[in-house]
C-alpha positions in Angstrom: 9.9 30.6 -4.0 6.9 30.4 -6.3 4.0 28.0 -6.2 1.2 27.8 -3.7 2.0 29.3 -0.3 4.6 31.7 -1.6 6.5 33.2 1.2 4.4 31.2 3.6 6.4 28.1 2.6 9.4 29.6 4.3 7.6 30.7 7.5 5.9 27.4 8.3 7.2 23.8 8.5 4.4 22.1 6.6 6.4 19.9 4.3 5.8 16.1 4.6 8.0 13.1 3.7 6.5 9.6 4.1 8.4 6.3 3.7 7.0 2.8 3.5 9.5 0.6 5.2 8.9 -2.7 3.6 9.1 -1.4 0.0 11.4 1.6 0.6 8.9 3.8 -1.3 9.0 7.5 -0.5 6.6 10.3 -1.1 7.2 14.0 -0.5 5.2 17.1 -0.7 5.6 20.7 0.3 3.5 22.6 -2.3 0.4 22.9 -0.1 -0.1 25.5 2.6 -1.3 22.9 5.1 0.5 19.9 6.5 -2.7 17.8 5.9 -2.7 18.8 2.2 1.0 17.8 2.0 0.4 14.6 3.8 -2.3 13.6 1.4 -0.1 14.4 -1.6 2.9 12.6 -0.1 0.9 9.5 0.6 -0.5 9.6 -2.9 2.9 9.9 -4.5 4.3 7.1 -2.3 1.4 4.8 -3.3 1.9 5.6 -7.0 5.7 5.0 -6.9 7.3 2.1 -8.8 8.8 0.7 -5.6 5.5 0.6 -3.8 3.6 -0.9 -6.8 6.3 -3.6 -7.2 5.9 -4.4 -3.5 2.2 -4.7 -3.8 2.5 -7.1 -6.7 4.9 -9.3 -4.8 2.8 -9.3 -1.7 -0.3 -10.1 -3.7 1.4 -13.0 -5.4 2.5 -14.4 -2.0 -1.1 -14.1 -0.7 -2.5 -15.9 -3.7 0.1 -18.6 -3.4 -0.8 -19.1 0.3 -4.5 -19.2 -0.5 -3.9 -21.8 -3.3 -1.9 -24.0 -0.8 -4.6 -23.7 1.8 -7.3 -24.7 -0.7 -5.2 -27.7 -1.9 -4.7 -28.8 1.7 -8.4 -28.5 2.5 -9.3 -30.5 -0.6 -7.1 -33.5 0.1 -9.2 -36.7 0.5 -8.2 -37.2 4.1 -9.6 -33.7 4.9 -13.0 -34.3 3.3 -16.0 -36.0 4.8 -18.4 -37.4 2.3 -22.0 -38.0 3.3 -24.5 -39.8 1.2 -28.2 -39.0 1.5 -31.0 -41.4 1.0 -32.1 -41.2 -2.6 
């Protein structure tokens, strides 16, 4: 009991639990009267969780590493064509 919704919380199934599979991060909410309000709150909590934030940092580092490798590959002399204009 208590909180927004009062007795309405017991009458309606509006609680939401979301889980991000790759990170295992979970967000839950049941304090709003609507399922949409709970979904928004649950997603926000999941996104702010330590598990999700750690996953984002790891994925970002992987992406940066892949980008660095692609740039290095593209800049190899055998992949460059140099043209000289008339001066």
